[in-house]
N, C-alpha and C positions, 0 to 999 in steps of 0.2 A: 534539554540538550542530550544528544547521544553521547556515549562514552568517549568518543574521540573529539567532540567539540570543545574548543578552549573556552575558558572564562576570560575575564577582563585582562589579567596579567599573563595568563598561560596561552600566549598567542605568538608562536614562532613566526619570524618573517621570511624564512627560507623553506623551500620544498623539503629539503633533507631534514630540517628541524621538525616540520609538521609530520613527516613520515615517522620520525623517531618518537614523537609524542603519541601518535596513534599506536605504535608498537608497544610502548610502555603501558598505556592505558588498557590495551587489549590483553596483555599478559604481564602484570606487574610482578608476579612471583619470580620471574626470571630476569628482572631488571636490576641493574646496578646504578646506584646514584652516588656520585662522588662530589665532595665539596672542599675547596680551600678553606682555611681558617680566617686569618687576618684579612679584613676588607670584604669578606664574603659572609662568614657566619658571625664575625665580630667587627664592629666599627674600628677603623684605624685610630690609634691614640698616639700621643706624643712619646710615651714610654711603653714599649710592647710588654713590659712586665705588668702593666696595669690593664692589659686587654681583658675584655669580658664579652661574652656572646650577646648578640642582639636579644632584647627581651622577647621571650616566647619561642626563640628559634630552636633551642634544644628540645623543648616539648614537642615542637613540630617535627623534628627529626625522629623523636621517639614514636610519634604516631605513624610516621612514614615507615619506620623500621618494621612495624607489624604488618605491612602491606606489600613491601617489595623484597626482592631477594637479598640485596645487600645495601647497607648504608655505610659509606666510607668517608673519612676525612684524609686528605692528602695535603701535607703542609711542609714548609721549610723549617718549622720549629722542631725541637725534639718531641717525639711522640708523647711522652709522659707529661711534658709541659703543656701541650695542647689539651690533653685529657684533664689535667688539674685546673687550668685556667677556664676551660669551657664547661666543666662538669659533664664531659662527654660519656662518662661511665654510666650515666642515666639512660643512655640510648641502648636498648637491647641488641646485642650481637654486633655492635659497631666495630669496624676495623679502622684504626688510625695509623696511617703511614707517615712517619716523621722523617725529617731530613731528606725530603724529596723521594722517599721510598727506601732509604737505607736502614730505617728502623720500622718496626711493626709492633703496635700495641693491640692486643686482643685478649679479652677475658682477664685483664689485670696484669698481663705479662708483656715485657718488652723484649723483642728479639732483634739483635743487631750484631754485625761484625765490628771488629776494631777499626777505628778511623785510620786513614793513611798517614805516614810520617809527616807529610807536608803540613798537616794541621798544626802539629807542635811547632814547626818552624814559623808559621804565621803567628801563632800565639806569642812566641818569644820576640818577634820583630815588629809586630803591628803597632804597639803603643808608641815606640820611638818614631816610626814612619808617620803616623798621624800628626804627632807633634812637629816633626820637621817639615811637613807639607805646608804649614801655615794655615791649615783649616781653622775657621773661626770658632770661637767659644761656643760650647753646646754640642759640638761633634763628639760622639762617644762610641765605644766599642761594646758589642754584645758577644759574649762567648757562649756559643750554643753546644759546646762539647765536640761535635763532629764538624763544625764549621764556625767561622767568625764573621760578624757583620759590622760594618761601620755605618752608623745612623747620622743623618744630618737634619732631621726634621726639627730638632730643638736648637739648631745652630742659629746664630744671628743672621746669616745669609746662607740658607740651605743649598741653593743652586751653586753659589760660589764654592762652597765646601766640596760639593760633588766634583766640580771642575778641577779643583786643586788636587783631589785625591785620585782622580781617574788613572793617570799615567803611573804614579807610584804603586798603586794597588795592582795594576795590570802587570807590572814588572815583578812584584812580589808573588803574585799568583803563578806566573810562568816559572819562577825559580822553585816554588813549592809544588809544582805540577798539580795545581788546583784550578777549578773553574771560577771565573768571575761572573757573578750573577747580579745585574742591576735590578732595582725595584723602586718602590715609591719612597724617595728620599733615603735610600739605603743601597749600599753595595756589599754583596756577600762573597766571601771566598769559601768554596766548598769542594768536596771531592768530585772528580770526574766520573762520568759514566752513570750518574743517577739524575733523573729529572722526573717531573710529575707525569710526563707522557709515558715513559717506560713503566713507572709504578702503576699507572692506571691500566695500561695494556696488560701487564702481568696479572693484575687482580681480576680483570674481565675474563682472561683465559682461565684462571684458577677457579672462578665461580661459574664458568660456562654461561656467562650472562648473554642474553639474547637481545637486550637493548641497554643503552647506557645514557645517563645524563651526567654532565660535569659542569659545575659552577665555579667560577674564579673571577679575580679582579685585576691581577697584576701580570707583569711580563713573564714571571715564572710559571704562570698558568697556560701560556701559549703552547708549550709542548704537549700539555694535556688536550688542548683544543685540536692540535695536529693529530694526536693519537685517535681522537674521536673521528676525525676525517678518514684516517687510515682504516679504522675499524669498519666504517661504512663500506669500504671497498671489499671487506671480508663478510659482507651481508649482516653486520651488526649495526642496526640503526642507532644513531647517536644524536643527542641534542646538547648544544653548548649554550651556557647561560653566563652572561656578564653581570656581575654586581658592580654597577657603573660608578665612576668617579670622574672629576674633572682633571685628575692628575695623569691618568693613563687612558688614552683614547684607542690605542691599538687593540685592546681586548674587546671593547665594544664593537669595533669594526669587524672583528673575526667571529663574533658570536651569532647564533641563530635567534637569540632572545636576550633582551637587555632589561634589567630591573633596576630601580633606584636604590642601590646599595643594600646593606644587610636588612634594613627594614622592608625593602621591596622583596627580598628573597624570602623573608619570613612569611609574607603574604602569599607569595607564589607557592611555597611548600604547603600552606594551609589549603590553598586552592587545589593543588595537585592531589593532596590526600582526599579532599572532598570529591574530586572527579573519579578517583579510583574506587572509593566506597560506593559511589553511585547514589541515586535518589533514595531518600528515606521513605520506606513504605508506611 
């Protein structure tokens, strides 16, 4: 195979995706590869505090980091939490952007501004709101420091819980001047003006990347997909990858390439690394 020929998994279905893959393989040292954490690098679990990366995927990121310009993780979690849960400090030079880009972990340090006052308002009112909504048992609140999320995956009826909470959470978010972010059996209230698209674009500009790959699985990753599309208009080839699930089909529909969850992404990373390295003499 020539350097630009795909392997079994590394086969984008769009012209733009194929062009981006060619650009990445031709000049990996100027490429930026970005990844969501939950559902992409790590399988979704009932309790996000128990999250752990897919077997072998951190090692695959470490191998890739030796070959490309930048490896980054862009997550809704606090940056340090993602690093600790994932053992991401094992990846040389990795940049972890937490809270959708409001925090940055690099070389063991977290850089972040203070959260807006609306976060404290939500923290004080959210427990009573959830109780008053009638959401079924198992609905619980995750305090991420800069944002708060209400999870329904462990509830007796997850979809009913989401339906009961939707309007009260919308009203609370409006009063707190926060953004409401739906996800896979979760609704998050977080600061305005930050999303994965803005975070990805800023990092691409900072690193002067000449090609970009971004992989995600949930609705919060769609702004990053949109950013990749916008970067193409600025002559930065981009490839979007969906770590697929049955719960969110919109991301797969928007992607250039779909893989079967974190296990599939681990295989794709190994394949990508092999293609960059080229044939063994």
